[in-house]
N, C-alpha and C positions, 0 to 999 in steps of 0.2 A: 376695501370699503371701510376699513378701520382707521386708516391714516387721517382722514379729515376730522376724526374725533380724538386725535392724539394717541392712538393705540396702534400697536403692531402685534402680529402673532406669527409664530413659526414652530415647527416641529424639529427640534434639534437632534432627535434620534438617540440622545443619550439617556433620557428618562421617559417613562411613559407619559403620554398626554401632550397637550399643546401649550406652549409658553406664551403668555400675553404680557406685553410690556407697555407702560405708559411713558409719556415724555417726562413725567416727573420722577421716573426711575422705579416706580412700583412694578413688581412682577407677580404673576400668579400662574399656576399651572392648572389647567382644566382637562378633564378626561376625554372630551369629544367636542365636535362642532356645535352641538346643541347647547352644551354648557358654556362654550366660548361666547355665543351670542347673548346668552342670559347674563353672563358676567360683564360683557361689554356694555350692555344696556344698564346694568346696575351701576357701573362706574360712571357713565355719562349722565345718568338720571332720567333717561327717556328711551323709548324704543328706537331701534334703527330700522328705517324704512328703505328697503332696496329699490323702491319705486320713487324715491325722493328725486325731484328734478335735478338736484345737485349731482346725482350719480348718473342720470340719463342725459345730461347736457353734452352735446357733441362739439361744443365750441372749442 
């Protein structure tokens, strides 16, 4: 769900937390999924809606 916003996230297993990367090369480490969504929304400037038609489209 983050890719359409130019973000990716993964748990590399080497450090505690989840690493989030942007297409511009910025990286941040957050402690959990709640913090991941809050940081993603902060970076893109608006809430992420999982019921957005862009995510629900079966085309």
